[in-house]
Structures are given as structure tokens and as C-alpha cells.
C-alpha positions in Angstrom: -17.5 -25.3 -25.4 -20.0 -23.0 -27.0 -19.0 -19.6 -28.3 -20.1 -17.0 -25.8 -21.5 -13.5 -26.1 -21.5 -10.7 -23.5 -21.5 -6.9 -23.3 -18.1 -5.4 -23.7 -16.5 -2.5 -21.9 -12.7 -1.8 -22.2 -11.1 -0.7 -18.9 -7.8 0.9 -18.3 -5.4 -1.8 -17.1 -2.6 -1.8 -14.5 -1.2 -5.0 -13.0 1.2 -7.0 -11.2 4.9 -6.5 -11.6 6.6 -9.5 -12.9 9.7 -10.3 -14.9 8.8 -13.7 -16.2 10.8 -16.4 -17.9 8.3 -18.7 -19.6 8.8 -22.1 -21.0 9.5 -21.5 -24.7 9.3 -17.7 -24.2 12.3 -15.7 -23.0 12.3 -12.3 -21.3 13.1 -9.8 -23.9 13.8 -6.7 -21.9 14.9 -6.0 -18.3 15.1 -2.7 -16.5 17.4 -1.9 -13.6 16.0 -0.7 -10.3 16.2 3.0 -9.7 16.4 4.4 -6.2 15.8 8.0 -5.3 18.4 7.9 -2.5 21.1 5.7 -1.1 20.2 2.5 0.7 20.8 4.0 4.1 18.4 6.9 3.5 14.9 6.3 4.7 12.3 8.3 2.7 9.3 9.8 4.5 6.4 11.5 3.0 4.1 13.7 5.1 0.7 14.3 3.7 -0.6 17.9 3.5 -3.2 17.4 0.7 -6.2 16.6 2.9 -6.9 19.7 5.0 -4.1 19.1 7.5 -3.8 22.8 8.0 -7.6 23.5 8.4 -8.8 25.5 11.4 -6.1 25.6 14.2 -4.3 22.5 12.8 -0.8 23.1 11.5 0.2 19.5 10.8 3.3 20.2 8.5 7.0 19.9 9.1 7.7 23.1 7.1 6.0 25.7 5.1 8.5 24.9 2.3 6.8 22.2 0.2 7.6 19.6 -1.0 11.2 20.0 0.2 11.6 21.5 3.8 15.3 21.9 3.1 14.5 25.0 1.0 13.5 26.7 4.2 16.6 25.7 6.1 19.0 23.1 4.7 20.6 22.3 8.0 18.1 22.8 10.8 19.2 22.5 14.4 16.1 23.7 16.3 12.4 23.2 15.8 11.9 26.8 14.9 14.3 26.5 11.9 11.3 25.0 10.1 7.8 26.4 10.4 5.0 24.0 11.4 3.5 22.3 14.4 5.3 19.1 13.2 8.7 20.8 12.8 10.2 19.1 15.8 9.4 15.7 14.3 10.9 16.7 11.0 14.0 18.4 12.4 14.8 15.5 14.7 14.7 13.1 11.8 16.7 15.4 9.5 19.5 15.9 12.1 20.2 12.1 12.1 21.3 12.3 8.5 19.5 9.1 7.8 16.2 10.4 6.5 14.9 12.3 3.4 11.7 14.2 4.1 9.1 15.5 1.7 5.5 16.9 1.9 2.7 16.0 -0.5 0.2 18.7 -1.3 -1.8 17.0 -4.1 -3.5 13.7 -4.6 -1.6 10.6 -3.4 -0.6 8.3 -6.2 1.4 5.0 -6.5 3.3 4.0 -9.6 3.1 7.4 -11.2 5.8 9.9 -12.3 5.3 12.6 -9.7 8.2 13.3 -7.3 5.9 12.7 -4.4 4.5 9.5 -5.8 4.4 6.8 -3.1 6.7 4.5 -5.0 9.5 7.0 -4.1 9.0 6.6 -0.4 9.3 4.1 2.4 6.8 5.6 4.8 3.6 7.7 4.4 2.5 9.9 7.4 -1.2 10.9 7.6 -1.3 13.5 10.4 -5.1 13.9 11.1 -6.5 14.1 7.5 -9.7 16.1 7.3 -11.0 15.3 3.8 -11.9 11.9 2.5 -9.4 10.1 0.3 -10.6 9.4 -3.2 -11.1 5.9 -4.5 -7.9 6.1 -6.5 -6.0 7.4 -3.4 -7.2 4.6 -1.2 -6.1 2.1 -3.8 -2.7 3.8 -4.0 -2.2 3.8 -0.2 -3.3 0.2 0.3 -1.1 -1.1 -2.5 1.8 0.9 -1.2 1.5 -0.8 2.2 0.8 -4.2 0.8 3.9 -4.0 -1.3 6.2 -3.0 1.6 5.4 0.6 2.6 5.0 2.0 6.1 1.7 3.8 7.0 1.5 6.1 10.0 -2.1 7.0 10.7 -2.8 9.8 13.3 -6.4 10.5 14.3 -8.1 12.9 16.6 -11.4 12.7 18.6 -14.7 12.2 16.9 -16.3 15.4 15.8 -12.9 17.1 15.1 -14.2 18.3 11.7 -11.8 21.2 11.3 -12.9 22.3 7.8 -16.7 21.6 8.4 -17.1 19.3 5.5 -18.9 16.6 7.5 -15.9 14.3 7.9 -13.4 14.0 10.7 -10.2 11.9 11.0 -12.0 9.0 12.7 -14.4 8.6 9.8 -11.8 9.3 7.1 -9.3 6.7 8.4 -12.0 4.1 9.0 -13.2 4.7 5.5 -9.7 4.1 4.2 -9.6 0.7 5.9 -13.2 -0.5 5.1 -14.0 1.0 1.8 -11.1 0.4 -0.6 -10.6 -1.8 -3.7 -7.6 -3.7 -2.4 -8.8 -5.3 0.9 -11.8 -4.0 2.8 -12.1 -7.0 5.2 -10.4 -5.3 8.1 -6.9 -5.6 6.6 -5.0 -4.1 9.5 -7.0 -5.8 12.3 -8.5 -2.8 14.1 -11.1 -0.1 13.9 -11.0 3.5 15.3 -13.4 4.2 18.1 -15.9 7.1 17.9 -14.9 8.8 21.1 -13.8 12.1 22.5 -11.5 11.4 25.5 -10.7 14.7 27.2 -7.4 13.9 28.9 -5.1 11.3 30.2 -1.7 9.8 30.0 -2.0 6.3 28.4 0.8 3.9 29.5 3.0 1.7 27.4 2.9 -2.1 27.8 5.9 -3.9 29.2 7.8 -5.4 26.3 11.5 -4.8 26.3 11.9 -6.3 22.8 9.4 -4.1 21.0 11.4 -1.7 18.6 8.8 1.1 18.8 8.7 1.2 22.6 12.5 0.6 22.9 14.1 2.2 19.8 17.2 4.3 19.0 15.3 7.5 19.9 14.6 6.4 23.5 12.2 4.4 25.7 8.5 5.0 25.6 6.7 5.0 28.9 3.6 7.1 28.4 1.7 9.2 25.8 -0.8 12.0 26.0 -4.5 12.4 25.3 -5.8 15.9 25.0 -9.2 15.2 23.3 -8.4 12.1 21.4 -9.7 8.5 20.8 -8.6 4.9 20.9 -8.9 1.8 18.7 -10.5 -1.6 19.1 -8.2 -4.5 18.1 -9.5 -7.5 16.1 -6.7 -10.1 16.1 -9.0 -12.6 14.5 -8.9 -10.5 11.4 -5.1 -9.8 11.5 -3.0 -11.6 14.1 -0.2 -9.1 13.7 -2.1 -6.2 15.3 -0.6 -5.2 18.7 -1.6 -2.6 21.2 1.5 -0.8 22.6 0.0 2.1 24.6 -3.4 1.9 26.4 -5.9 4.3 28.0 -6.0 3.9 31.7 -8.1 1.0 32.8 -8.0 -0.8 29.4 -5.9 -3.6 27.9 -6.1 -6.4 25.4 -8.4 -5.6 22.5 -10.0 -2.4 23.8 -8.7 1.1 24.6 -5.5 0.9 22.5 -4.2 4.5 22.1 -1.2 3.5 20.0 -0.9 0.2 18.0 1.1 -1.4 15.3 0.2 -4.0 12.6 1.3 -5.3 9.3 -0.4 -5.8 5.9 1.2 -7.8 3.1 4.9 -6.8 3.2 4.2 -3.4 4.9 3.8 -2.0 8.3 1.1 0.1 10.0 1.1 2.4 13.1 -1.9 4.2 14.6 -2.1 7.0 17.2 -5.4 8.2 18.6 -4.6 11.9 19.0 -2.8 14.6 17.1 -1.9 16.5 20.3 1.2 14.4 21.1 2.8 15.3 17.7 2.0 19.1 18.2 5.2 20.9 19.2 3.5 24.2 20.0 5.2 26.1 17.2 3.8 26.9 13.8 2.3 29.5 11.5 1.0 32.8 13.0 -2.6 32.7 14.1 -2.9 29.0 15.0 -3.7 27.9 18.5 -1.3 25.1 19.2 -0.4 22.8 22.1 3.0 21.5 23.0 2.4 17.8 23.4 5.7 16.9 21.8 7.6 18.2 24.8 5.1 17.3 27.5 7.1 16.3 30.5 4.5 13.7 31.6 4.9 11.7 28.4 7.5 10.4 26.0 5.8 11.4 22.8 8.9 12.4 20.8 10.4 8.9 21.4 7.2 7.3 20.4 6.8 9.2 17.1 10.5 8.9 16.1 10.8 5.2 17.1 7.6 4.4 15.1 8.9 6.3 12.1 12.1 4.3 12.3 10.2 1.0 12.5 7.8 1.8 9.7 10.6 2.8 7.3 12.5 -0.5 8.0 15.3 1.4 9.6 15.2 -0.6 12.8 15.9 -3.8 10.9 13.3 -5.7 13.0 10.9 -8.3 11.5 7.5 -7.6 10.2 7.3 -5.7 6.9 9.0 -2.5 6.0 11.0 -1.6 3.0 8.3 0.5 1.3 7.6 1.4 -2.2 10.3 -0.7 -3.7 12.8 1.2 -1.7 15.1 0.2 1.2 14.5 -2.2 4.1 14.0 -5.8 4.8 12.0 -8.5 3.0 9.2 -10.3 4.7 7.9 -13.5 3.1 4.5 -12.7 1.6 2.1 -13.3 -1.3 1.7 -9.9 -3.0 -1.2 -10.2 -5.5 -4.6 -9.0 -4.3 -7.7 -11.0 -5.0 -5.4 -13.7 -6.4 -8.1 -16.3 -6.8 -10.7 -13.8 -8.2 -13.1 -14.8 -5.5 -13.8 -11.2 -4.6 -15.1 -10.5 -8.1 -14.2 -7.3 -9.9 -11.8 -5.9 -7.2 -8.1 -5.2 -7.2 -7.6 -6.4 -10.8 -8.3 -4.2 -13.8 -10.1 -6.2 -16.5 -12.2 -6.0 -19.6 -15.9 -6.4 -19.0 -16.9 -9.9 -18.1 -13.4 -11.3 -17.8 -13.7 -12.0 -14.1 -16.6 -14.3 -13.9 -18.3 -17.3 -12.2 -20.0 -18.4 -15.4 -20.7 -22.1 -15.6 -19.6 -22.2 -19.2 -16.0 -22.6 -18.0 -14.8 -23.9 -14.6 -12.8 -22.4 -11.9 -9.8 -24.4 -10.7 -10.8 -23.6 -7.1 -13.7 -21.6 -5.7 -16.3 -20.1 -8.0 -14.6 -17.2 -9.9 -11.9 -17.2 -12.5 -10.6 -14.9 -15.3 -11.8 -15.8 -18.8 -10.2 -14.0 -21.8 -11.7 -14.2 -25.3 -13.9 -17.2 -26.3 -16.2 -15.3 -28.7 -15.4 -16.6 -32.1 -15.0 -13.1 -33.4 -12.3 -10.4 -33.4 -11.8 -9.6 -29.7 -9.2 -8.2 -27.4 -9.5 -8.9 -23.6 -7.1 -7.6 -20.9 -6.4 -8.4 -17.3 -3.9 -6.6 -15.1 -2.7 -5.7 -11.6 0.0 -3.4 -10.3 2.5 -4.5 -7.7 5.9 -3.5 -6.2 8.5 -6.2 -5.5 10.5 -5.0 -2.4 14.1 -4.4 -3.2 15.4 -6.6 -0.4 13.6 -9.7 -1.7 15.9 -12.2 -3.4 13.0 -14.6 -4.4 10.0 -13.5 -6.3 8.0 -16.4 -7.7 5.0 -15.7 -10.0 2.6 -18.5 -10.7 -0.8 -18.9 -12.2 -2.9 -21.8 -13.6 -3.9 -21.6 -17.3 -6.5 -23.6 -19.2 -6.8 -23.2 -23.0 -9.6 -24.6 -25.1 -10.3 -23.9 -28.7 -12.4 -24.6 -31.8 -9.4 -24.0 -34.0 -8.2 -27.2 -35.8 -4.8 -26.1 -37.0 -1.8 -27.8 -35.4 0.7 -25.3 -36.7 -0.8 -21.8 -36.8 -1.4 -19.6 -33.8 -4.6 -17.8 -34.7 -5.5 -16.6 -31.2 -3.0 -15.6 -28.6 -2.5 -14.7 -24.9 0.4 -12.4 -24.2 1.9 -11.9 -20.7 3.8 -8.6 -20.6 5.5 -6.4 -18.1 4.8 -2.6 -18.4 6.2 0.4 -16.6 4.0 3.0 -14.9 3.6 4.9 -18.2 2.2 1.9 -20.0 5.4 1.2 -22.0 5.9 -2.5 -22.6 9.2 -3.5 -21.0 9.1 -7.1 -22.2 6.8 -9.8 -23.5 7.3 -12.7 -21.1 5.3 -15.5 -22.6 2.8 -16.0 -25.5 0.3 -18.8 -25.4 -2.1 -19.7 -28.3 -4.7 -22.1 -29.6 -1.8 -24.5 -30.0 -1.6 -24.8 -26.2 -5.1 -26.1 -25.9 -5.5 -29.0 -23.5 -7.9 -30.4 -20.9 -7.6 -29.1 -17.4 -5.4 -26.4 -15.9 -1.6 -26.2 -16.2 0.5 -24.2 -13.7 2.9 -21.7 -15.2 5.7 -20.5 -12.9 8.3 -17.8 -13.4 11.1 -16.0 -11.4 10.6 -12.3 -11.1 13.6 -11.7 -8.9 15.2 -9.3 -11.5 12.3 -6.9 -10.9 13.1 -6.5 -7.1 12.8 -2.8 -6.2 10.5 -1.9 -9.1 6.9 -1.1 -9.5 5.7 -2.7 -12.7 2.5 -3.8 -14.4 1.8 -7.4 -15.4 -0.7 -7.5 -18.2 -2.5 -10.4 -19.8 -3.8 -9.6 -23.3 -6.0 -12.1 -25.1 -6.4 -11.5 -28.9 -8.9 -13.6 -30.9 -9.3 -13.7 -34.7 -12.5 -13.3 -36.6 -13.7 -16.9 -36.5 -13.4 -20.0 -34.3 -13.1 -19.3 -30.6 -10.2 -19.8 -28.3 -10.7 -19.3 -24.5 -7.8 -18.5 -22.2 -8.9 -19.2 -18.6 -6.7 -18.1 -15.6 -7.1 -19.0 -11.9 -5.1 -19.1 -8.6 -2.5 -16.5 -9.3 0.3 -15.8 -6.8 3.4 -13.7 -6.4 5.4 -15.1 -3.5 8.4 -13.1 -2.3 11.0 -13.9 0.4 
């Protein structure tokens, strides 16, 4: 092939977690999984970094943040912690099976913060009132894809408590439709722009559903006090399931509470914040006691759903979160694994992900092309991923084609390294090194076991380094990380 030229722009890289054992290249370093809590403790993070206390809202489990135990280490009543969600928090705390924290800053995944999502099994978003940043949306979506639970609680359209032009309906829809991981209706539903003044939506009849029939009780009805519903789109995600419906609705419309899955993770949606409001909170807020409403079973619904999202119920369909506890659901974890979505999900040097006709994709139109300049060049390609701790099989594979203008049969002038890094960018191990000596026609599949990285969030990084003369091209396509 001809030596190519293109504009260059180095990007920060962060990629898929993978402890590889390559043919002719052994794994040099391994790192043991670290868990913040024992295997029976389910770790829940409540968000308070997106105006959840704006206006009359008081969507916190305690005024002590991040740790509610600093307010009362052994709460027995909802008033032992201060916040309109204190009943929810105290009920979980009293079981002895949950560790609860509150996030007050930007949400991250794979970082060093104590409230980083990798340290938790479930994230609760109780009516957020400011948009998530691009980085936050990437963090949330990858957290769910890699096994985390996501609890999204909306309110009615127009409930803009901080007057910034955005309400929870718009913010949560934006999370699902405008992110770098999967914007093609990943959860299989959209939130309706409605303001439903009142009602008692009823649960479907399904005695086997762990959210409707969990350890915290049986769900019969919920409560709408100015809320909204969702429209289901099972053609986009067959796992989406309406559990509680507005009166007169069923099937794909009018779902007030629903569940779904994404990757190895689980998702729940509730159309109103009134059901989680326990009527107690900070002085000056006008609150409503939906938690204890005698016409509904809101407490059982919230608590059973938290249990299911965290993987505590042991039922099928995701769970396990952030490399923590729970079950393993068979899944392929890499996003944009065939590069057909272009420059999304992966971090890469400029021009690496391409549909150029100078090389050929194995399937589709796009592929990743590192080096090939015939001049001193370094190209990178990476993606971050968490391998759920309960998975015993984690198989990485990708197809590699190497062509070169080098003529040596003994010297590796140009190389492609496959490395595993931690969240700080430290190289944990060089898993494989390919070079101009591996040049051959067509693609060759490379496969590796990454089971030793179960429970960890790591970065897989491909680094192509080319010498000053004679090009070598490293072309990658059809990547996969299958866990079970």
C-alpha cells in the first residue's frame, strides 16, 4: 500500500479492561481485585450534584455527605437522618446489607474519588435539575453497560426547580439520547413530556417479578402527584418492561414505572418524585409524604427496585455494578466494537478510526488504522471497561491485519503494543507486541482470556509506534469482550 498522510491530533486515551495472554507474549503484571465492602454489602450512591435540593426539593437521604452515618450511625426512624429521602435511606441501612453514600460533585467512572461510580453497585438519580456533562454521561452509561444499576426518577414536564431552562424530563432524555456510549435508544424507552396531576397507577400482574414481589413487600399501586410516564420501545431493547401503568394505559404507553437492562447492567425508571418524598426534610421546604401514602405501596416499590438494581435479589438480568458484587449476565462489553459508529466510545489519535479505501475493513466500512506513514509516528486507540466480578469467563478478541514496506525478516522496526492500564494511566502489563515481522495478507483473529481482571476497571490501550522510514500499518477490526 502507499504511505499515507493526514492531520494529526493526539487525544487522551482510556480503553477496555483486559488481561491478555497473547501468543508469544505473556502477561507481565496482574493486579488483584479490590472491593470497598464485603460481598454481601450492596453499595448505593445517591446523586446530589445536580440541583436535587433546588426550590422545595429535598432529595437527599441525609444532610451529612457523603456519609449519612456521620449524622446518626444507627438510625431507627426516618427523622434520625434529615432529608426527604431519609425514609428510603434508613430502611436500607437498617437491613445491614447496604452501604449508602451521597455524591455532591461531578459523577466519574474509573477515577480515584471515594464517590467514583466504580465503587458502587447502583446510582440513584432523584429528579436531577441540571444537565449532565458529556463526561458524566459517558461515565453513567459505561457504569451501567459494565454491570451497574441505574435508578432514574423524573417529575412532570416544566418542573424546572432552579429556573435554568431544564427539567428532569429533558435531562434524563438527554442522558439517553445524547451520549458517547450509545445514543440509539439504549434502554428502550423515552420519557413523556406530560404533567399528570394525580392518580394511583396500578401494578401489572406478574408474581415472578422481583421488583413487584421482593423482600420488602408486594407492590400494588404507586402515586402520581404531578408526574409523567414513559413510552416503551421494545423494538429498540426487548428487555424493557412496564411494571406500573397510569389508569387506562398498558403495553407500550403510559408506563409510570419500568425496568430494563443495558449491557450487563440494570435500569429502573419512575415518573414522579412524589412517591419517594417522605414529608420530612430541611426546614423551609414544602414536602409531601408520598412514601407513606396509604393508597399506594411506594416504599416497597422503591426498596425492591433498589434491591434488584444492586443485584441483591439474585434474579437474572444484569446487576453487579461497577466491578462490585452481584451476578454475571452473558454480554459483549465493548462499545462501538466494529467502529461502525465512527469516532464514538473509543479514544483514538486523529484519523485512526476511518473508512479510508486505502485499507479495508474486515466487515462493514470502518476500522482502526494505526501508523502507516513511513515517518516517526505514534498512534493510540483505547476504551475503558469494567469486568463484573461474578464473571468467570472474559474473552477478548480482535482481528488484526499488518502490512509493511519493511524488508527485514529479523528486526522489529515498527511495533503495536497491547497494554492494560489502571485508572491513573499506570501500565499494569504489556500483553502483546506485534511488529512489521507479523505482516501477512488478510486479517488474523487474536484471542485472550481476561478472567483474571474480573472485578476491575482497567484500560486497554493499543499503541502503534513507527520508525522514521518505511511504513507499517496495524489495522484492527471487529473487537469483542464477551463475559459470562
